[in-house]
C-alpha positions as CSV (number, residue, x, y, z in Angstrom):
1,M,-97.8,101.0,237.2
2,E,-101.0,99.0,236.6
3,A,-103.6,100.8,234.4
4,P,-107.0,101.4,236.0
5,P,-110.0,99.2,234.8
6,S,-111.0,99.9,231.2
7,R,-113.2,98.1,228.7
8,V,-110.1,97.9,226.4
9,L,-107.7,95.1,227.2
10,H,-104.1,94.7,226.1
11,I,-103.1,91.2,225.1
12,R,-99.4,90.3,224.8
13,K,-97.1,87.4,223.8
14,L,-99.6,86.0,221.2
15,P,-98.2,83.2,219.0
16,N,-97.2,84.1,215.4
17,E,-100.1,84.2,213.0
18,T,-102.8,84.3,215.7
19,S,-106.1,85.1,214.0
20,E,-108.6,87.8,215.0
21,S,-111.2,85.1,215.7
22,E,-108.8,83.4,218.2
23,V,-108.3,86.7,220.1
24,I,-112.1,87.5,220.0
25,A,-112.8,84.0,221.4
26,L,-110.9,85.0,224.6
27,G,-113.4,87.7,225.3
28,L,-116.7,86.1,224.0
29,P,-117.7,84.2,227.3
30,F,-117.6,87.5,229.2
31,G,-119.8,89.7,227.0
32,K,-120.1,91.5,223.7
33,V,-116.8,92.2,221.9
34,T,-117.1,95.6,220.2
35,N,-113.7,96.2,218.6
36,I,-110.3,94.6,218.0
37,L,-106.9,95.7,216.8
38,T,-104.1,93.2,216.2
39,L,-100.4,94.3,216.1
40,K,-99.1,91.3,214.1
41,G,-95.4,92.3,214.2
42,K,-95.4,92.8,217.9
43,N,-97.5,89.7,218.8
44,Q,-100.0,91.9,220.6
45,A,-103.7,92.9,220.3
46,F,-106.2,95.2,221.8
47,L,-109.7,93.9,222.6
48,E,-112.6,96.2,223.4
49,L,-115.6,94.8,225.3
50,G,-119.0,96.3,225.5
51,T,-118.8,97.3,229.1
52,E,-116.2,97.9,231.7
53,E,-117.9,95.3,233.9
54,A,-117.4,92.6,231.3
55,A,-113.7,93.6,231.1
56,I,-113.3,93.4,234.8
57,T,-114.9,90.0,234.9
58,M,-112.6,88.8,232.2
59,I,-109.4,90.2,233.9
60,N,-110.5,88.6,237.3
61,Y,-111.1,85.2,235.7
62,Y,-107.8,85.2,233.8
63,S,-105.9,86.3,236.9
64,T,-106.8,82.8,238.3
65,V,-106.6,80.8,235.1
66,T,-103.8,81.4,232.6
67,P,-105.3,82.1,229.1
68,H,-103.8,80.2,226.2
69,V,-103.9,80.7,222.5
70,R,-102.7,77.7,220.5
71,N,-101.3,76.1,223.7
72,V,-99.2,79.2,224.3
73,P,-99.8,81.2,227.5
74,V,-100.7,84.9,226.8
75,F,-100.9,87.9,229.1
76,I,-103.9,90.2,229.5
77,Q,-104.0,93.5,231.3
78,Y,-106.1,96.7,231.2
79,S,-105.1,99.2,228.5
80,N,-104.6,102.9,229.1
81,H,-107.1,103.4,226.2
82,K,-110.7,103.9,227.3
83,E,-112.0,103.1,223.8
84,L,-110.4,101.6,220.7
85,K,-110.3,103.7,217.5
86,T,-109.5,101.8,214.4
87,D,-109.1,103.1,210.8
88,S,-110.6,101.7,207.6
89,G,-107.4,99.8,206.9
90,N,-108.4,97.4,209.6
91,Q,-110.9,95.7,207.3
92,R,-110.0,92.1,208.0
93,A,-110.5,92.4,211.7
94,Q,-113.7,94.4,211.2
95,A,-115.1,91.6,209.0
96,V,-114.5,89.1,211.8
97,L,-116.0,91.4,214.3
98,Q,-119.0,92.1,212.1
99,A,-119.6,88.3,211.8
100,V,-119.3,87.8,215.6
101,S,-121.5,90.8,216.3
102,A,-124.2,89.4,214.0
103,V,-124.2,86.1,216.0
104,Q,-124.2,87.9,219.3
105,G,-127.1,90.0,218.3
106,G,-129.0,87.1,216.8
107,G,-128.5,88.1,213.2
108,T,-126.8,86.3,210.3
109,P,-123.0,86.8,209.6
110,T,-122.2,88.4,206.3
111,S,-121.1,86.1,203.5
112,G,-117.4,85.8,203.0
113,S,-116.6,86.1,206.7
114,I,-113.2,84.8,207.5
115,V,-114.2,83.4,210.9
116,D,-115.9,80.0,211.3
117,L,-119.5,81.3,211.6
118,T,-121.2,79.1,209.1
119,A,-124.9,79.8,209.4
120,A,-126.5,76.9,211.3
121,S,-130.1,76.1,210.9
122,S,-130.1,74.0,214.0
123,P,-129.9,75.1,217.6
124,V,-128.4,71.6,218.5
125,L,-124.7,71.1,219.0
126,R,-122.9,67.8,218.9
127,I,-120.1,67.7,221.5
128,I,-117.3,65.2,221.7
129,I,-114.9,65.2,224.8
130,D,-111.4,64.3,223.8
131,N,-108.6,63.3,226.2
132,M,-111.2,62.8,229.0
133,F,-108.8,62.5,232.0
134,Y,-111.4,63.8,234.5
135,P,-115.1,62.9,234.4
136,V,-117.4,65.4,232.7
137,T,-121.0,65.4,233.8
138,L,-124.1,66.7,232.3
139,D,-124.2,69.5,234.8
140,V,-120.7,70.6,233.9
141,L,-121.7,70.9,230.3
142,Q,-124.9,72.8,231.2
143,Q,-122.9,75.3,233.2
144,I,-120.2,75.8,230.6
145,F,-122.6,76.3,227.7
146,S,-125.2,78.4,229.6
147,K,-122.8,81.3,229.7
148,F,-123.9,81.9,226.0
149,G,-127.7,81.5,226.3
150,T,-130.5,79.2,227.5
151,V,-129.7,75.5,227.4
152,M,-132.9,73.7,226.8
153,K,-132.0,70.0,226.6
154,I,-128.9,67.7,226.9
155,I,-128.4,64.1,226.1
156,T,-125.1,62.4,226.9
157,F,-123.9,59.0,225.7
158,T,-120.8,57.0,224.8
159,K,-120.1,56.1,221.2
160,N,-117.0,54.5,219.8
161,N,-115.6,54.6,223.4
162,Q,-115.9,58.4,223.4
163,F,-118.1,60.5,225.7
164,Q,-120.4,62.6,223.6
165,A,-123.4,64.9,224.1
166,L,-126.1,66.6,222.1
167,L,-127.0,70.0,223.5
168,Q,-129.9,72.1,222.4
169,F,-130.0,75.9,222.8
170,N,-133.1,78.1,222.5
171,D,-132.0,79.4,219.0
172,P,-129.4,78.7,216.3
173,P,-127.4,82.0,216.7
174,T,-126.7,81.1,220.4
175,A,-125.5,77.7,219.3
176,Q,-123.2,79.4,216.7
177,Q,-121.7,81.8,219.4
178,A,-121.0,78.9,221.8
179,K,-119.3,76.8,219.0
180,V,-117.1,79.7,218.0
181,A,-116.0,80.4,221.6
182,L,-115.7,76.8,222.9
183,D,-114.6,74.5,220.1
184,G,-111.1,73.3,220.9
185,Q,-111.1,74.6,224.5
186,N,-110.0,72.5,227.4
187,I,-112.4,72.1,230.3
188,Y,-109.5,71.3,232.7
189,N,-105.8,71.9,232.3
190,S,-104.5,70.1,229.2
191,C,-107.4,67.6,229.0
192,C,-111.1,67.2,228.4
193,T,-111.0,69.1,225.1
194,L,-114.3,70.1,223.6
195,R,-114.9,69.1,219.9
196,I,-118.0,70.8,218.7
197,D,-120.0,70.5,215.5
198,Y,-123.5,71.4,214.4
199,S,-126.0,68.6,214.6
200,K,-128.4,67.7,211.8
201,L,-131.2,67.5,214.4
202,V,-133.3,70.5,215.2
203,N,-134.9,69.2,218.3
204,L,-134.0,66.7,221.0
205,N,-136.5,64.2,222.3
206,V,-135.6,63.7,226.0
207,K,-137.5,60.9,227.8
208,Y,-135.8,61.1,231.3
209,N,-134.3,63.6,233.6
210,N,-131.3,62.0,235.2
211,D,-127.5,62.1,235.1
212,K,-127.5,61.1,231.4
213,S,-130.2,63.3,229.9
214,R,-132.1,66.4,230.9
215,D,-134.9,68.5,229.5
216,Y,-134.8,71.8,231.5
217,T,-138.1,72.8,230.1
218,R,-139.9,69.7,231.6
219,P,-138.8,69.2,235.2
220,E,-141.6,66.7,235.7
221,L,-140.0,64.0,233.5
222,P,-139.3,60.7,235.3
223,A,-135.7,59.6,236.2
224,G,-136.0,56.3,234.3
225,D,-133.2,53.8,234.5
226,G,-130.4,56.3,233.9
227,Q,-129.9,55.1,230.3
228,P,-131.8,57.3,227.9
229,A,-132.8,55.6,224.7
230,I,-131.6,57.2,221.5
231,D,-134.1,56.6,218.7
232,P,-132.9,55.3,215.3
233,N,-133.2,58.7,213.5
234,M,-130.9,60.3,216.1
235,A,-128.4,57.4,215.8
236,A,-128.4,57.9,212.0
237,A,-127.6,61.6,212.5
238,F,-124.3,60.6,214.2
239,Q,-123.2,58.7,211.2
240,G,-123.4,61.8,209.0
241,K,-119.8,62.9,209.8
242,D,-116.6,60.9,210.0
243,S,-115.4,61.2,213.6
244,N,-111.7,61.1,212.5
245,S,-112.2,64.0,210.0
246,L,-113.8,66.0,212.8
247,L,-111.2,65.3,215.4
248,G,-107.9,65.1,213.5
249,R,-105.0,62.8,213.9
250,Q,-104.8,61.0,217.3
251,T,-101.7,60.3,219.3
252,P,-101.4,58.8,222.8
253,D,-99.8,60.7,225.6
254,C,-97.7,59.5,228.5
255,R,-100.8,58.5,230.5
256,G,-102.2,56.5,227.6
257,N,-104.9,59.1,227.0
258,I,-105.7,60.2,223.4
259,R,-104.3,63.6,222.6
260,F,-104.4,65.4,219.3
261,T,-101.5,66.8,217.3
262,S,-103.1,70.2,216.6
263,P,-105.8,71.1,219.0
264,R,-107.1,74.7,218.8
265,A,-106.4,75.6,222.4
266,L,-107.9,79.1,222.4
267,G,-107.4,79.1,226.2
268,G,-109.4,80.7,228.9
269,L,-111.3,77.7,230.1
270,S,-108.7,75.6,231.9
271,P,-109.6,74.6,234.5
272,L,-113.1,75.8,234.0
273,N,-114.6,73.8,236.8
274,A,-118.1,73.9,235.5
275,A,-117.9,77.6,234.6
276,A,-118.5,78.5,238.2
277,A,-114.9,79.5,238.6
278,A,-115.4,82.4,236.2
279,A,-118.2,83.9,238.3
280,A,-116.3,83.0,241.5
281,A,-113.1,84.7,240.2
282,A,-115.2,87.8,239.6
283,G,-116.3,87.7,243.2
284,R,-119.8,88.4,242.2
285,V,-121.7,85.2,243.1
286,A,-121.2,82.2,245.4
287,L,-120.7,78.8,243.9
288,S,-124.2,77.4,243.7
289,G,-125.3,73.8,243.3
290,H,-127.6,72.4,240.7
291,S,-130.5,70.1,241.6
292,G,-129.8,66.5,241.2
293,A,-126.0,66.9,241.1
294,S,-123.9,65.3,243.8
295,G,-121.4,67.3,245.8
296,V,-119.8,64.1,247.2
297,L,-116.2,63.2,246.4
298,L,-114.3,59.9,246.8
299,A,-110.7,60.5,247.8
300,S,-108.5,57.3,247.6
301,N,-104.8,56.3,248.0
302,L,-104.7,58.2,251.3
303,N,-102.0,57.6,253.9
304,E,-104.2,55.7,256.4
305,E,-101.6,56.1,259.2
306,M,-101.8,59.9,259.0
307,V,-105.1,61.0,257.4
308,T,-107.9,62.4,259.6
309,P,-111.3,63.9,258.9
310,Q,-109.9,67.2,260.1
311,S,-106.9,67.2,257.6
312,L,-109.2,66.4,254.7
313,F,-111.7,69.1,255.8
314,T,-108.9,71.7,255.9
315,L,-107.4,70.8,252.5
316,F,-110.7,70.4,250.6
317,G,-112.0,73.5,252.4
318,V,-109.6,75.5,250.3
319,Y,-111.9,74.9,247.3
320,G,-115.4,74.9,249.0
321,D,-117.2,74.4,252.2
322,A,-116.7,70.7,253.2
323,Q,-119.8,69.7,255.1
324,R,-119.0,66.1,256.2
325,V,-116.0,63.8,256.0
326,K,-116.1,60.0,256.4
327,I,-113.0,57.8,256.3
328,L,-114.2,54.3,255.2
329,Y,-114.2,51.8,258.1
330,N,-113.2,48.8,255.9
331,K,-110.9,50.8,253.6
332,K,-109.1,53.4,255.6
333,D,-107.1,54.7,252.6
334,S,-110.3,56.1,251.1
335,A,-112.8,58.8,252.3
336,L,-116.0,60.5,251.3
337,I,-116.0,64.3,251.4
338,Q,-119.4,66.1,251.0
339,M,-119.0,69.6,249.6
340,A,-121.7,72.2,249.8
341,D,-122.6,71.6,246.1
342,A,-121.5,70.0,242.9
343,N,-119.6,73.0,241.6
344,Q,-117.4,73.0,244.7
345,A,-116.8,69.3,244.3
346,Q,-115.7,69.8,240.7
347,L,-113.4,72.6,241.8
348,A,-111.8,70.5,244.5
349,M,-111.4,67.5,242.2
350,S,-109.7,69.3,239.4
351,H,-107.2,71.0,241.8
352,L,-106.4,68.1,244.2
353,N,-106.5,65.0,242.0
354,G,-102.9,63.7,241.8
355,Q,-101.5,66.0,244.5
356,K,-99.3,64.5,247.2
357,M,-100.7,64.4,250.8
358,H,-98.8,62.7,253.6
359,G,-96.3,61.3,251.1
360,K,-98.9,59.7,248.7
361,P,-100.5,61.1,245.5
362,I,-104.2,61.1,246.2
363,R,-106.9,60.3,243.7
364,V,-110.1,62.3,243.8
365,A,-113.2,61.5,241.8
366,L,-116.9,62.2,241.9
367,S,-118.8,59.7,244.1
368,K,-122.1,58.0,243.3
369,H,-123.2,58.9,246.8
370,T,-125.4,61.9,247.2
371,S,-124.6,62.6,250.8
372,V,-122.4,61.3,253.6
373,Q,-124.3,59.5,256.3
374,L,-123.5,60.2,260.0
375,P,-123.2,57.1,262.3
376,R,-126.3,56.0,264.1
377,D,-126.8,57.4,267.6
378,G,-124.8,55.5,270.1
379,L,-122.5,53.8,267.5
380,D,-118.8,54.5,267.9
381,D,-117.1,54.7,264.5
382,Q,-113.7,55.6,266.1
383,G,-113.9,59.2,265.0
384,L,-113.8,58.3,261.3
385,T,-116.9,60.4,260.5
386,K,-117.1,64.1,261.3
387,D,-119.8,66.7,260.6
388,F,-118.4,70.1,259.8
389,T,-121.7,71.7,258.7
390,N,-121.6,74.4,261.4
391,S,-117.8,74.9,261.4
392,P,-116.7,78.5,261.7
393,L,-113.8,77.7,259.4
394,H,-115.8,77.6,256.1
395,R,-114.2,80.0,253.7
396,F,-117.1,80.6,251.3
397,K,-120.2,81.1,253.4
398,K,-120.6,84.8,252.4
399,P,-121.8,85.4,248.9
400,G,-119.4,87.5,247.0
401,S,-116.6,86.9,249.5
402,K,-113.1,87.9,248.5
403,N,-112.1,84.3,249.0
404,F,-113.7,83.5,245.7
405,Q,-111.1,85.6,244.0
406,N,-108.3,83.7,245.7
407,I,-108.9,80.1,244.6
408,F,-105.6,78.7,243.2
409,P,-104.2,75.2,242.7
410,P,-101.7,73.9,245.3
411,T,-98.4,75.8,244.8
412,T,-95.1,76.0,246.8
413,T,-96.1,79.6,247.9
414,L,-98.5,80.1,250.8
415,H,-100.4,83.3,251.5
416,L,-100.6,84.0,255.3
417,S,-103.0,86.5,256.9
418,N,-104.3,87.6,260.3
419,I,-100.7,87.7,261.6
420,P,-100.2,89.4,265.0
421,T,-98.0,92.5,264.9
422,D,-95.5,91.1,267.3
423,V,-94.8,87.9,265.3
424,S,-91.6,88.0,263.3
425,E,-90.4,86.5,260.1
426,E,-88.2,84.1,262.2
427,D,-91.2,83.0,264.2
428,L,-93.2,82.1,261.0
429,R,-90.2,80.4,259.3
430,L,-89.7,78.3,262.5
431,L,-93.4,77.4,262.7
432,F,-93.6,76.1,259.1
433,S,-90.2,74.4,259.3
434,N,-91.5,72.4,262.3
435,A,-94.5,71.3,260.2
436,G,-92.0,69.4,258.1
437,G,-90.2,71.0,255.2
438,T,-87.9,73.8,254.2
439,V,-88.8,77.4,254.0
440,N,-87.1,78.8,250.8
441,A,-88.3,82.4,250.9
442,F,-90.4,84.8,252.9
443,K,-91.9,88.2,252.3
444,F,-94.0,90.4,254.6
445,F,-96.7,92.7,253.1
446,Q,-96.3,96.4,254.1
447,D,-98.7,96.2,257.1
448,H,-97.1,92.9,258.4
449,K,-100.5,91.4,258.8
450,M,-100.0,89.3,255.7
451,A,-97.1,87.5,254.2
452,L,-95.9,85.1,251.5
453,L,-94.0,82.0,252.5
454,Q,-92.5,79.6,250.0
455,M,-91.8,76.0,250.8
456,S,-89.4,73.8,248.8
457,T,-92.1,71.5,247.4
458,V,-95.9,71.6,246.8
459,E,-96.3,68.7,249.1
460,E,-94.6,70.6,251.9
461,A,-96.9,73.6,251.3
462,I,-100.0,71.3,251.4
463,Q,-98.7,69.9,254.7
464,G,-98.1,73.4,256.1
465,L,-101.6,74.5,255.1
466,I,-103.2,71.4,256.7
467,D,-101.2,71.8,260.0
468,L,-101.2,75.5,260.4
469,H,-104.4,77.0,258.9
470,N,-106.4,78.4,261.9
471,Y,-103.3,78.0,264.2
472,N,-103.6,80.1,267.3
473,M,-100.9,82.7,267.3
474,G,-101.9,84.2,270.7
475,D,-104.4,87.0,271.6
476,N,-107.1,85.1,269.7
477,H,-105.2,85.7,266.4
478,H,-105.8,82.5,264.3
479,L,-103.5,82.3,261.3
480,R,-105.2,82.0,257.9
481,V,-103.3,80.0,255.2
482,S,-104.1,79.6,251.5
483,F,-102.3,78.9,248.3
484,S,-100.9,81.9,246.4
485,K,-100.7,82.6,242.7
486,S,-97.7,84.8,243.4
487,T,-94.1,83.7,243.9
488,I,-91.4,85.5,245.9
């Protein structure tokens, strides 16, 4: 039986020799960590957060994103304990906790702390993105790091063929907390790893507000040419640390991307999708856009014989409210999809890039376009462009909707809801078989209004969702279909 919500969380299946700081890092993005108890022999730990709300947010987030410690998936659940009582023998863990608490509270960690909380005199972090399989934008970084405090300025640039950034917080303790929690984390599954160090700079001089640099304290700055200049003093600061010693030994993976032999994958952030997923998983806020960020995606390698604006709207609509879809007239294997905002675009891109649709693996990337233009009045574009702005099928129009808690990557298992009481298992099996594929398993929920249905492949599940979401089952019952995290 599942324990009721508690601010004490039970973490199981930790790798051998997991440190207290690695366990604490799982909870840091969600609020103050007030106590920790590790059971080394059992590969388990208890983590106490400052509030029950923080614990609920953490559990909700990790129910959609599997937490990892050292690349190993771990399991987190509510504990039966309402608070954690530890004895004086737990000195090592308490030393770590004291150091973290000092940073969280804006103080200075005690000397001799065993966690990497070296007092930094600078509020500026230097960030390197390793194994950058997906694009990482300035807005993605802003949203990830703003969980820890106020982000004042960001400058992004490419150096030695690596995407890097300088990010300035409002004070050094906030920079320390962000570094402890995020260094070694993956933004997306198994890629876009954050490598974070303290910068020698104490203040960033931002000249332009555009997609390469931003001063959030001065919204009046011009856009410039999109290439912020880095002055010589700033460039010299980058030479202060050997990038190889910072990043470790490099090895190529099967895609030709650079991976590292021993990344500190503390888990929790993959796929982070611009940190919006954490709030969305908690069901507390709607995914909201940021000014200047584009919510338009370019989908390519589409099956031009089968793809339609409606099919793209239905699939991308699983991850956000698709507003407009345009299949390109001169390149019908490509399409532009305008999502409600940049966060939803990131979410859809991370989940759908590489998935098979109509027999072909589709490629999804952020577009340079800021909106999808409708055809001029009187111009027939053969139905290639469609405006879905006022569609009743948007899943995320209501702030705090439960749909935010049910955003999962494409899987073989589909969640069906709004099923009429007179529809049988055989009816639903036949319906999805006719969509093209094999139904491997089926399970009704107790009230028979919902069910799980498992196809033999993810591609078949995607096709089933495209074809049968909003299917009229009679008596004005329209079937609702989404991907499920559960299996049968």
